[in-house]
Each structure stands twice: as structure tokens, then as C-alpha cells.
C-alpha positions as CSV (number, residue, x, y, z in Angstrom):
1,M,43.1,30.2,158.2
2,T,42.2,26.6,159.1
3,H,44.2,24.5,160.9
4,N,44.6,20.6,161.6
5,L,45.3,20.8,165.4
6,S,47.9,18.9,166.7
7,L,46.3,18.3,170.1
8,A,46.0,14.9,172.8
9,C,44.5,14.4,175.9
10,P,46.8,16.3,178.8
11,N,45.8,13.1,181.1
12,C,46.8,10.2,178.9
13,S,47.9,11.7,175.7
14,C,45.6,10.2,173.5
15,G,44.8,11.8,170.2
16,F,41.5,14.0,170.0
17,T,38.8,13.0,167.2
18,T,37.3,15.6,164.5
19,N,36.5,18.8,166.7
20,S,36.1,17.2,169.7
21,L,38.1,18.2,173.3
22,D,36.4,15.0,174.9
23,C,39.0,12.4,175.3
24,P,38.0,8.8,174.1
25,Q,40.3,6.5,176.1
26,C,40.0,8.8,179.8
27,G,36.5,10.6,179.5
28,F,39.1,13.9,179.8
29,E,36.6,17.0,179.1
30,A,37.9,20.0,177.7
31,T,35.6,22.7,175.9
32,W,35.8,25.7,173.3
33,R,35.6,29.1,175.1
34,K,36.0,32.3,172.4
35,E,37.1,29.9,169.7
36,I,39.6,29.0,171.9
37,P,40.8,25.5,173.2
38,S,40.3,25.5,176.9
39,F,41.5,22.6,178.7
40,L,41.6,24.4,181.8
41,I,38.2,27.1,184.3
42,P,39.6,30.6,183.7
43,T,40.5,31.8,186.7
44,D,40.3,35.7,188.0
45,T,44.1,35.9,188.7
46,D,47.4,36.7,187.0
47,P,50.0,37.4,188.8
48,R,52.1,37.8,185.8
49,S,49.8,40.6,185.1
50,W,49.6,44.4,185.2
51,L,46.1,44.6,184.9
52,D,43.2,43.2,187.0
53,Q,40.6,40.7,185.6
54,R,38.0,43.5,185.0
55,E,40.7,45.4,183.2
56,L,42.3,42.2,180.9
57,E,38.6,41.3,179.9
58,Q,37.7,45.0,178.8
59,L,41.0,44.9,176.6
60,A,39.6,41.7,174.9
61,E,36.5,43.2,174.1
62,R,38.3,46.0,172.4
63,V,40.4,44.0,170.6
64,E,37.6,41.8,169.2
65,N,35.6,44.7,168.3
66,G,37.7,46.9,167.0
67,S,41.8,47.4,166.4
68,I,44.6,46.4,169.1
69,R,45.4,50.0,168.5
70,D,42.2,51.6,169.9
71,A,41.7,49.0,172.3
72,T,45.2,49.6,174.1
73,R,45.1,53.9,173.5
74,I,41.3,53.4,175.4
75,T,42.1,50.8,178.1
76,L,45.5,51.9,179.3
77,A,44.9,55.3,178.9
78,N,46.8,57.0,182.4
79,H,47.2,53.4,183.8
80,D,49.4,53.3,186.3
81,Y,51.1,50.5,184.2
82,Q,50.7,52.1,180.4
83,T,54.2,51.6,179.8
84,E,55.1,48.4,180.8
85,E,51.7,47.2,179.3
86,M,52.3,48.1,176.1
87,Q,55.6,46.7,176.3
88,E,54.4,43.1,176.6
89,I,51.9,43.6,173.9
90,F,54.2,45.3,171.1
91,D,57.8,45.6,172.5
92,I,59.1,43.1,169.6
93,N,62.9,44.5,170.8
94,Q,62.2,41.8,173.6
95,D,62.1,39.2,171.3
96,S,65.7,39.9,169.6
97,W,67.3,37.1,170.7
98,R,65.8,35.1,167.9
99,I,68.6,36.9,165.9
100,L,71.2,34.9,167.2
101,T,69.5,31.4,168.2
102,S,67.4,31.6,165.0
103,Q,69.2,28.0,163.7
104,N,67.9,26.8,166.5
105,I,64.2,27.9,165.8
106,S,62.4,25.9,163.0
107,G,59.0,23.9,162.1
108,R,56.2,23.6,164.6
109,C,56.8,25.4,167.5
110,L,55.2,25.8,171.2
111,D,55.2,29.1,173.1
112,L,54.6,28.6,176.8
113,S,53.1,32.3,178.3
114,A,52.9,33.7,175.7
115,G,50.1,36.1,176.9
116,Y,49.1,38.8,174.1
117,G,51.0,36.8,171.8
118,R,53.8,39.0,170.7
119,R,56.6,36.8,171.1
120,S,54.5,34.1,169.3
121,M,53.8,36.3,166.2
122,A,57.5,37.0,166.2
123,L,58.3,33.2,166.1
124,A,55.5,32.8,163.3
125,E,57.5,34.5,161.3
126,I,60.5,32.5,161.1
127,V,58.5,28.9,161.5
128,D,55.9,27.0,160.2
129,E,53.4,27.2,162.8
130,V,53.4,28.0,166.6
131,Y,51.0,27.0,169.5
132,A,50.9,29.9,171.8
133,V,49.9,28.3,175.3
134,D,48.6,30.5,178.4
135,V,46.5,30.0,181.6
136,N,44.9,33.6,180.9
137,L,41.8,33.5,178.5
138,S,41.3,37.1,178.2
139,K,45.2,37.3,177.2
140,L,44.8,34.9,174.4
141,R,41.4,36.2,173.3
142,V,43.3,39.5,172.5
143,L,46.0,37.0,170.8
144,S,43.2,35.4,168.9
145,A,42.0,38.7,167.8
146,R,45.0,40.5,166.7
147,E,45.6,41.6,163.0
148,D,48.6,43.7,163.4
149,H,50.9,40.7,162.2
150,D,51.2,39.4,159.0
151,S,51.7,35.8,160.6
152,C,48.9,35.9,162.9
153,Q,47.1,33.2,160.6
154,N,50.0,31.2,161.9
155,V,49.4,31.4,165.3
156,I,47.0,29.0,167.6
157,P,46.3,30.0,170.7
158,I,45.4,27.1,173.4
159,H,43.9,28.0,177.0
160,A,46.0,25.3,179.2
161,E,48.4,25.1,182.3
162,L,51.8,24.9,181.6
163,D,52.7,21.6,183.5
164,Q,49.2,19.7,181.6
165,L,50.0,20.4,178.0
166,P,47.6,18.9,175.4
167,F,50.0,17.5,173.2
168,P,51.6,14.6,171.9
169,P,54.9,13.2,172.4
170,G,57.7,14.8,169.8
171,N,55.1,16.9,168.6
172,F,57.1,20.5,168.7
173,D,60.6,20.8,166.8
174,T,60.9,24.0,169.5
175,I,59.7,24.6,172.2
176,V,60.1,28.2,173.9
177,A,59.1,28.7,177.4
178,D,59.0,32.1,179.2
179,F,59.6,31.4,182.9
180,T,60.3,34.9,184.0
181,C,58.6,36.1,187.6
182,S,57.6,32.6,188.3
183,N,59.1,29.8,191.0
184,G,62.5,28.8,190.5
185,R,62.4,25.9,192.7
186,N,60.1,23.5,190.2
187,L,62.2,24.5,187.1
188,R,64.2,21.6,186.9
189,E,60.6,19.1,186.7
190,R,59.0,21.6,184.8
191,V,62.0,21.2,181.8
192,S,61.9,17.4,182.6
193,R,58.0,17.4,181.5
194,L,59.1,19.8,178.4
195,R,60.9,17.1,177.0
196,R,58.6,14.3,176.2
197,Y,57.3,17.0,173.8
198,L,60.1,17.7,171.8
199,S,61.4,16.2,168.7
200,D,64.7,14.6,169.3
201,D,66.5,17.0,166.6
202,G,64.3,19.6,168.6
203,S,65.3,22.8,170.8
204,L,64.4,24.2,174.0
205,I,64.8,27.7,174.3
206,L,64.3,29.2,177.9
207,I,63.8,32.8,179.1
208,L,64.6,33.2,183.0
209,D,65.6,35.2,185.6
210,G,69.1,36.0,186.9
211,W,69.4,35.8,191.2
212,T,69.7,39.5,190.7
213,R,66.8,40.1,189.4
214,R,64.9,37.6,191.6
215,L,66.3,39.4,194.4
216,G,64.9,43.1,192.6
217,I,67.7,44.8,192.3
218,P,67.0,46.2,188.6
219,R,63.8,47.8,190.0
220,L,66.2,49.3,193.0
221,V,68.4,50.6,190.6
222,G,65.8,52.2,188.1
223,L,65.8,49.4,185.4
224,E,62.4,48.5,185.5
225,R,59.7,48.0,188.1
226,Q,58.6,44.2,189.1
227,P,54.9,43.2,188.7
228,P,53.2,41.9,192.3
229,N,53.6,38.3,193.0
230,Y,57.1,38.4,191.9
231,G,58.3,34.8,192.5
232,D,60.5,33.1,194.6
233,F,64.2,34.3,195.6
234,S,66.1,31.2,194.7
235,P,69.7,31.8,193.5
236,A,69.8,31.3,189.6
237,T,73.1,30.9,187.6
238,P,74.5,29.9,184.0
239,S,75.6,27.3,185.6
240,G,72.9,26.4,187.5
241,Y,71.1,26.1,184.6
242,R,73.5,24.0,182.7
243,S,72.9,21.8,186.1
244,V,69.1,22.0,185.1
245,L,69.4,21.3,181.6
246,R,71.6,18.0,182.0
247,S,69.4,16.8,184.5
248,A,66.1,17.0,182.5
249,G,68.1,15.0,179.4
250,F,69.6,18.3,177.6
251,E,72.9,19.7,176.1
252,T,73.0,23.1,176.8
253,M,74.3,24.9,173.5
254,A,74.2,28.6,174.3
255,I,73.6,30.6,177.3
256,Y,72.7,34.6,176.2
257,V,72.6,37.7,178.8
258,L,69.6,39.5,178.1
259,F,70.3,43.1,179.2
260,P,69.2,44.8,181.0
261,T,66.5,42.6,181.6
262,A,64.5,39.8,179.9
263,H,61.3,42.5,179.8
264,S,63.3,45.1,178.2
265,V,65.8,43.9,175.7
266,E,68.5,46.6,174.6
267,Y,71.6,44.1,174.3
268,V,72.3,40.3,173.9
269,F,75.4,38.8,173.8
270,E,76.8,35.1,174.7
271,V,78.1,34.6,178.5
272,G,81.8,34.8,178.4
273,N,82.1,36.8,175.4
274,E,84.7,39.4,176.5
275,H,83.6,41.5,173.3
276,G,80.6,41.7,174.7
277,V,81.2,42.7,178.1
278,R,83.9,45.8,176.8
279,A,80.8,46.7,174.2
280,L,77.9,46.6,177.1
281,R,80.4,48.7,179.0
282,Q,80.9,51.2,176.8
283,Q,77.4,51.4,176.0
284,I,76.3,52.0,179.1
285,K,79.2,55.1,179.5
286,S,78.0,56.5,176.1
287,S,73.9,56.4,176.3
288,L,73.9,57.4,180.5
289,T,74.5,60.8,181.6
290,D,77.3,61.1,184.3
291,G,74.6,62.2,186.9
292,D,72.0,59.4,186.4
293,R,72.4,56.8,189.0
294,R,71.7,53.8,186.9
295,R,75.0,54.6,185.0
296,N,77.0,54.6,188.5
297,A,75.5,51.4,189.7
298,L,75.6,49.5,186.6
299,Q,79.3,50.9,186.2
300,T,80.1,49.9,189.6
301,A,78.6,46.8,189.3
302,M,80.3,45.3,186.2
303,W,83.8,46.5,187.8
304,F,83.0,44.5,190.8
305,G,81.9,41.7,188.9
306,E,84.8,41.7,186.5
307,Q,87.3,41.6,189.3
308,T,86.1,39.0,190.7
309,G,85.0,36.7,188.0
310,A,81.4,36.7,189.0
311,L,80.1,38.9,186.3
312,D,78.5,35.9,184.1
313,Y,77.2,34.8,187.4
314,C,75.5,38.6,187.8
315,Y,73.2,39.0,185.0
316,P,69.3,39.9,185.8
317,S,67.9,37.8,182.9
318,Y,69.1,34.8,180.1
319,C,67.9,33.0,177.0
320,V,69.0,29.5,177.7
321,V,69.3,27.3,174.6
322,G,69.5,23.6,174.9
323,C,68.8,20.6,172.9
324,P,67.9,16.5,173.8
325,K,71.4,14.5,174.3
326,E,70.7,12.6,171.3
327,S,70.1,15.4,168.9
328,S,72.6,15.5,165.9
329,Q,72.5,19.6,165.9
330,S,75.8,21.5,165.7
331,D,76.6,24.1,168.5
332,S,76.8,27.5,166.7
333,N,74.3,30.4,166.2
334,S,72.0,31.4,163.1
335,V,73.9,33.1,160.6
336,G,77.2,32.7,160.9
337,F,78.3,35.1,163.8
338,K,81.5,34.7,165.9
339,N,81.1,36.8,168.7
340,P,78.3,38.9,168.4
341,F,76.6,41.8,170.4
342,L,73.5,42.5,169.6
343,I,71.9,46.2,170.2
344,S,67.7,46.1,169.9
345,G,66.9,49.2,167.3
346,R,63.6,50.8,166.6
347,T,62.7,48.8,163.5
348,R,66.0,46.6,163.4
349,S,68.7,45.0,165.1
350,V,72.3,45.5,165.1
351,V,74.9,42.7,165.4
352,F,78.5,43.6,165.6
353,D,80.8,40.6,165.4
354,F,84.1,40.7,166.8
355,G,87.1,38.7,165.5
356,S,90.6,39.5,167.5
357,N,91.0,42.6,166.0
358,G,87.5,44.1,166.7
359,I,84.7,44.8,164.9
360,N,84.7,42.6,161.5
361,R,81.0,43.2,160.0
362,V,77.9,45.3,161.2
363,S,74.7,43.3,160.4
364,K,71.5,45.3,160.2
365,I,68.1,43.0,160.7
366,P,64.5,43.8,161.0
367,N,63.0,43.0,163.8
368,R,59.8,41.9,162.0
369,T,58.4,41.3,158.7
370,E,56.6,44.9,158.7
371,H,60.3,46.2,159.0
372,I,62.1,44.8,156.3
373,S,60.8,47.7,154.5
374,M,62.8,49.7,156.6
375,T,66.2,48.1,155.9
376,E,65.4,48.3,152.3
377,R,64.8,51.9,152.7
378,E,68.2,52.2,153.6
379,N,69.6,49.9,150.5
380,H,68.1,51.7,148.4
381,V,69.0,55.5,150.1
382,L,72.2,54.9,150.0
383,S,73.2,52.7,146.9
384,E,71.6,55.6,144.7
385,L,73.5,58.2,146.7
386,R,76.4,56.1,146.3
387,T,76.1,56.4,142.4
388,K,77.3,60.3,142.6
389,N,81.1,61.1,142.2
390,K,81.5,63.2,144.7
391,P,83.8,63.8,147.8
392,I,80.9,63.5,150.4
393,V,80.0,60.4,149.0
394,D,82.9,59.0,150.6
395,T,81.3,59.3,154.1
396,L,78.3,57.3,153.5
397,P,78.5,53.9,154.6
398,S,79.6,50.9,152.5
399,G,77.3,48.2,152.7
400,Q,75.6,45.1,151.0
401,S,71.8,43.9,151.3
402,A,71.6,39.9,151.6
403,R,68.3,37.8,152.2
404,S,68.0,35.7,155.2
405,K,65.3,34.1,157.1
406,F,64.3,37.7,158.9
407,G,63.8,39.0,154.9
408,T,66.4,41.4,153.8
409,V,69.5,42.1,156.0
410,R,71.9,44.7,155.5
411,H,75.8,44.1,156.0
412,E,78.3,47.0,156.5
413,T,82.5,47.3,157.2
414,P,83.4,48.4,160.6
415,I,83.9,52.5,160.5
416,D,86.3,55.0,161.1
417,G,85.8,57.7,163.5
418,Q,84.3,58.3,167.2
419,P,80.9,59.7,167.4
420,L,80.8,63.6,167.5
421,K,78.8,63.7,170.7
422,N,81.6,62.6,172.3
423,Q,83.1,66.4,171.7
424,I,80.2,67.7,173.2
425,G,81.8,69.2,176.5
426,G,80.2,71.6,179.6
427,D,81.5,74.8,177.2
428,I,80.2,77.1,174.8
429,E,82.9,76.6,172.4
430,S,82.8,72.8,172.1
431,F,79.3,73.1,171.3
432,R,80.2,76.2,168.7
433,Q,82.6,73.2,167.4
434,T,80.1,70.6,167.3
435,L,77.5,72.6,165.7
436,Q,79.8,74.0,163.1
437,T,80.8,70.3,162.2
438,G,77.2,68.7,161.7
439,Y,76.2,72.2,159.6
440,D,79.3,72.1,157.4
441,W,78.6,68.4,156.5
442,L,75.2,68.9,155.9
443,A,75.6,71.8,154.1
444,E,77.9,70.0,151.4
445,F,75.6,66.9,151.5
446,Q,72.4,69.2,150.3
447,Q,74.7,71.3,147.9
448,T,75.7,68.1,146.2
449,F,72.3,66.4,146.0
450,R,69.7,69.1,145.9
451,G,66.8,69.7,144.1
452,E,65.6,72.7,142.2
453,T,64.1,75.6,144.2
454,V,60.4,75.6,144.9
455,M,57.8,77.9,146.0
456,R,55.3,76.3,148.8
457,S,52.3,77.9,148.8
458,P,50.5,78.3,152.5
459,K,48.0,75.7,151.2
460,E,50.9,73.3,151.1
461,I,52.9,74.9,153.8
462,N,49.4,73.2,155.9
463,S,49.7,69.9,154.3
464,D,53.7,69.6,154.9
465,L,53.1,70.3,158.5
466,S,50.0,68.3,159.1
467,F,49.3,64.5,160.2
468,S,45.8,63.5,160.0
469,P,45.9,60.0,161.9
470,L,47.3,61.7,164.8
471,D,45.1,64.9,164.7
472,L,48.2,67.3,164.3
473,Y,47.4,70.3,161.8
474,S,49.2,73.0,161.5
475,P,48.1,76.5,162.3
476,E,47.0,78.7,159.8
477,I,49.8,80.1,157.4
478,T,49.7,83.3,155.2
479,N,52.7,83.3,153.8
480,S,54.6,81.3,151.0
481,V,58.1,80.5,151.4
482,Q,61.0,79.4,149.1
483,L,62.2,75.8,149.9
484,F,63.8,72.6,147.7
485,R,63.7,68.5,148.1
486,T,67.1,67.1,148.9
487,P,67.7,63.7,149.8
488,V,67.5,63.5,153.9
489,H,69.0,61.5,156.8
490,G,65.9,61.7,159.0
491,D,67.8,60.8,161.8
492,Y,70.7,63.1,161.7
493,L,71.7,62.9,165.2
494,A,75.4,63.8,166.8
495,G,75.4,60.0,167.7
496,N,75.8,58.8,163.9
497,V,77.9,61.3,163.2
498,Y,81.6,59.9,163.5
499,V,84.8,62.1,163.0
500,R,88.3,62.0,163.3
501,D,90.9,64.9,163.8
502,K,87.3,67.1,164.0
503,T,86.4,65.8,160.2
504,V,83.6,63.3,159.4
505,T,84.8,60.1,158.5
506,N,81.0,58.5,158.2
507,V,77.4,59.3,158.7
508,I,75.8,55.9,159.6
509,D,71.7,54.6,160.6
510,W,70.2,55.9,157.3
511,E,66.9,53.6,157.8
512,Y,64.9,57.2,158.4
513,G,66.6,58.1,155.1
514,A,64.8,59.4,151.7
515,L,65.8,60.5,148.5
516,S,63.6,63.3,148.6
517,G,62.6,65.5,151.9
518,W,63.0,69.1,153.3
519,P,66.0,70.5,154.2
520,I,64.9,71.3,157.9
521,I,64.3,67.6,158.5
522,D,67.7,67.4,159.1
523,A,68.9,70.9,159.7
524,G,66.1,71.2,162.6
525,L,67.0,67.8,164.4
526,F,70.8,68.5,164.7
527,P,70.8,71.6,167.1
528,L,67.8,70.0,169.3
529,N,69.6,66.7,169.6
530,L,72.7,69.0,170.6
531,A,70.7,70.9,172.8
532,K,69.8,67.8,174.9
533,Y,72.9,66.8,175.7
534,V,73.9,70.4,177.3
535,F,70.6,71.2,178.8
536,G,69.6,68.0,179.9
537,G,66.3,67.7,177.7
538,V,64.9,68.6,173.9
539,E,62.3,71.0,175.3
540,D,64.7,73.1,177.7
541,G,66.8,73.1,174.7
542,F,64.6,73.8,172.1
543,R,63.8,77.0,174.8
544,A,67.1,77.9,175.6
545,L,68.4,78.1,172.0
546,F,65.3,79.5,170.2
547,C,63.5,81.4,172.8
548,T,65.9,83.3,174.8
549,D,68.8,86.1,174.3
550,T,71.6,83.9,175.7
551,E,75.1,83.1,174.4
552,Y,74.4,79.5,173.2
553,A,71.6,81.4,171.0
554,K,73.8,83.7,169.6
555,V,75.8,80.4,168.5
556,T,72.7,78.9,167.1
557,E,71.4,81.5,165.3
558,E,74.7,82.7,163.5
559,I,76.0,78.9,162.6
560,I,71.9,78.4,161.2
561,R,72.2,81.6,159.5
562,N,75.4,80.7,157.6
563,Y,74.2,77.3,156.7
564,C,71.0,78.6,154.9
565,D,73.1,81.3,153.2
566,S,75.4,78.7,152.1
567,V,72.1,76.7,150.9
568,G,69.6,78.9,149.8
569,L,67.1,78.9,152.6
570,T,65.9,82.3,154.7
571,Y,65.9,81.7,157.9
572,R,62.0,82.3,158.2
573,A,61.9,79.1,156.3
574,F,64.0,77.3,158.4
575,L,62.1,78.2,161.8
576,Q,58.7,77.8,160.2
577,Y,59.6,74.1,159.0
578,L,61.0,72.9,162.3
579,P,57.9,70.3,163.1
580,S,59.0,68.6,160.0
581,V,62.2,67.3,162.1
582,Y,59.5,65.0,164.6
583,L,56.8,64.9,161.8
584,H,59.2,63.0,159.2
585,R,59.8,59.9,161.6
586,M,56.2,60.1,163.1
587,K,54.8,59.5,159.4
588,I,57.5,56.8,158.8
589,D,56.8,55.0,162.3
590,W,53.3,55.1,161.7
591,R,53.5,53.7,158.5
592,H,55.4,50.7,159.4
593,N,54.0,50.3,163.0
594,T,56.7,50.5,164.9
595,M,57.1,50.3,168.8
596,N,57.5,54.2,168.9
597,T,53.9,54.5,168.2
598,H,53.0,52.3,171.0
599,S,55.0,54.2,173.3
600,K,55.3,57.6,175.7
601,K,57.9,58.2,172.8
602,L,54.5,59.1,170.4
603,K,53.2,61.8,173.2
604,K,56.5,62.9,173.8
605,R,56.9,63.4,169.8
606,I,53.6,65.0,169.7
607,S,54.4,67.5,172.4
608,R,57.6,68.6,170.3
609,V,55.5,69.2,167.5
610,E,53.4,71.6,169.2
611,L,56.4,73.2,171.0
612,L,58.3,73.5,167.7
613,R,55.4,75.6,166.5
614,T,55.9,78.3,169.1
615,V,59.2,79.2,167.8
616,P,59.6,83.0,167.3
617,I,59.1,84.2,164.1
618,D,59.3,87.9,163.2
619,S,59.9,90.0,160.1
620,T,63.6,89.9,160.1
621,D,63.5,86.3,159.7
622,S,63.0,86.4,156.0
623,K,66.2,87.5,155.5
């Protein structure tokens, strides 16, 4: 796509003529480097990077000559900072604050410290065009060569100093600046300079460190690993940032907490939102185990912060939204939320909007354009299932789809009950009860919606249990098995099953659902998920439940055999199709290019598929 570049001399603001980057007024000379407008000499250092300059250049060359997926796989293989670098390149969850600030994002956008372009691509989905500025030319070469986002053609890389920008005054409707991991002492001066490039009705969005992150506290409690040359240790608080904006000619419209840090955003909520604080506390309690030092540290810190009234000033990262003082903008968030608490998910963000009596509405919003189909998938599956007039339908979420600037979103009413995983204790009886509850619901669901029994030949089984893009192939199969097609949830975890008085009230989060799949996709995942809580991990849990002669293994086999009898499966078919548990989700993630395909989770799932192929199957399992 050819752009009419809106550039000006960084010295005198005189506009450039045609494609020349030489200023006709003051004589400033810039150049084109790798087809990128360049206003400074490339350097060999980047204090914000996890890679050295040689590695950055290798990555850029590989992306220019191939795909970013292959380039990162090769360059980052066994790298000490593989996870952090993959997150910087691909993890769209870092930009989930867009959802709560989208009313303030429009028109022509400037993205400062754009790096590899992940954030720029995300912004370009909801604005007209994005000028992506960074001091590192190699990263901009990666950005320029990327083809993994539909919005790539609307992003323009610019190689320039953040404090000497090549744009005319009032050029942008939105400016997004990532000032994390940088010197905080000159922040006031930097923000003041940005005012000249912003239109009078424009918005300024700053991603900033809190003082706790500047002191390295998230690193000390295991929430992140900081890159070298992290920056200064100057204090940074919401009141301090309001003061900075005020002195630079801006009004502060909102300040959001990015938790645990701006480089690993799992939760977003507005500073001062008591509902958000309570929701965060609950998330920490439910997502981290009792023995996890992060859980104890975070709970202690939150308790102390609430008792002293200092909690709002102690978060590691913030997103600050401002507008020029003369702006006519209203101080409201994008999609009519009152007290939102956002949870970043694999393919969409879930926003819980709180009212005085609790949760008013739950909204599921795609993280990027390519993920819209995941929300549409859930809408389609649930709307089809809810057409059946059967009691099991009452346990399916009720909701409706709507259009937004992010594409199709799903709004749901709050559900009743507590997650089934809360019933898992340290004894075998609680394990038995939890496992039985999950299988009782699943058996009724599959009996209600299942199709006719089919015979799968060895060749078909091989196809069902293989995935060629990842070189995952089933061992040779010699026997046919009987199965049936059924709608599947695809992510049938104890945390997605809600109960009250030991009765299932709701089964939520159907984005991995399908109207036709193999029954073991759900039936196999459920016990493996429970095993993670009981034995500390899926791998150890699998061995304990399926490869040993323990009381837990006996209970598991008894309940699974009863389930198989009730739906018309053989136990052998169940064991043989266990790999479909992870293959189903991997295929969907691959198709939609989710973050799971760029993280260690992919390797973990590949290893789990191979592990599940080792389950002992003998002649008695045909019954």
C-alpha cells in the first residue's frame, strides 16, 4: 500500500517535498534505509532489547526473506530470553488496554517505542493509519516485513529519535507512547514536547512504570525478568502522572492499572475502582496455588496497601489517558462500561462490568481482527445448541452478539454458582465427587446432542490423531474403533464448570467449541485438568491417573468406564483418542494464529500429545 507520508523536518518543521527527505529550508538531511524513512544514524545498542544487535539483524534478515513465525523459531531457539522476546513480538494481550480506552483512539495515530510493531498492528485495526517510531532500525525492519496481521499495510515505520520527531504540528489524533523501562526524570519534558504533534481534540495515551516496578519488586517476587539497563528508580504514582500531564497542558481522563506489569498484562481496571481491586484479589487467589510465593507476596502487598490506603500508588504499571486542556472530549470509556475489570484471554478479553449489586454484564471482545472468528464461533455453537428444548440447555450461557470497532463481541448475563475447581480438596473423596460431577454433566450433554455411531478405520484414526504443520503423526494403528460425533466444548476445565449445591448451573467459555467433534476431546481433558490441581501438574497427574495402580487411578478408571458405558464408547477408544484433547485446541490456535502458537505452551502441548500416546492399552480395554 502506498502512503502519502505526512512528514516534516525535525529541526524546523518544514514539510518535505515529494519523496525527498532533505529539508529545503534548513538543510537537514535524512535518508531511506531498507525502504524506511530514517532520521538518525543506526546504533549498535538498544537498552530496551532482550537481543544484542547481531541477533536483531539476523532476525530482521530472516523475516525479510521468509515468515516471522519461521524467523523467530530459528533465531530464538534456546535463547535465554525466548519467552520475553516472543511476548514482545506477538503477545497482543499486552495491548488489551485498547478496549477500555478505544473511545480515545481514532484517526491518524503515532506509536512511540513501536519496536517490532505488535502494538502498532493492534492500533491500526481501529484507526486510519499508524506511524510507528523507534530508534532501532532492525526492529523496524521486522515491523516493515511482517505479514501476520491484516492491518500491516496501515502501519508506517519511521526511524527517529523519540525526542526529535519528523512530523508537522497537530498531525495526530492519537499519540501512544511507551515510556516503560526508560528514564523517568525527563518525562515532564517529553510529554510537553508531544503536545505540539497532537490535534486539539486528540488523545494522549502513556504506558508507564509505577515506582514498584522501577525498584524491581515484580522481578523479586517472580512476576518478570527485567532487561539490562532498566532505567532510573525515580518515584512514579498516579498523582505524580496527573501532575506531569497538567504541567504539560493536558487533562487526565483516566488512569488504568496494568497488572502484573505492562509487559505481561493479565488484568486491567481503573485506579480507584474498588470492584476491580476485589476482582483482582479473587483472581490471585484462584489462579495461584497455596504454595506459590507469588500468591503470598501479592496477597500480603494488597492487604497492606488497602489497610494503609496506598494501594492505588503501588501498582507496577499504569496506562494514563489524557487530552489537551482545550479539548471537548468527555471523560468516559469506550463501550459504555461503568466499573470494568478486564481479563486478558488467549483470543479475546473478558470485561466484567460491575454495578452496585455486583456484575451487570460480561463482554467478550476479540484481541485482534484474526480472532473475531473465535467469538463468532462461540456465538454460532451456542445459538445452535440452545435451539434444542432439553433441560441441559439451561446450563449453557445465554447471551447475544453485537458489533463494535473490534468486530463481533459477545455480551452475556452473569452466571450463578461457583467454579467446580473450588471443590477440589486434598482428599480422594473430593476428587471423586468433582470428577463424577463433571462426567455426569458431560454424559447428559453428549447423550442429548450426539450423532450416530461410526466406525473409524486405522487410516482415519491416524488422520484424526495427527497434525502435519507441527510434524505430529500418530503411531501406526491396526485396529478400527467405534466412535460418534458430538458437539464439543473444547476447553472443558473444572474452572469453566459452575455449580451450586453440587449441581451444574453453567458451563462457560465456548470459544474452542465445535458442533462436531470426538467425545474424548472433552472427556479426556477433564480428568487431566483435575489431576493438575491434585498432583501439581498435568504430566505427573496423567501418570498417577492412567499409568499406576493407586486409589486415584482406580477411582478415575471406574468413573470413566461408567461414562463410556452411558454414552456408548469402549474404554479402549477413550484411551486411544486421548491425544485429541490437545490436538483439537492446537489446530484451532494454529488456524487463528493465537499467542499459544508462539509461546512455550505450544512445546508443552506437543510434549503432552506424545505423552498421552504412551497410555497403556491392553486387550481388556476393548470393553
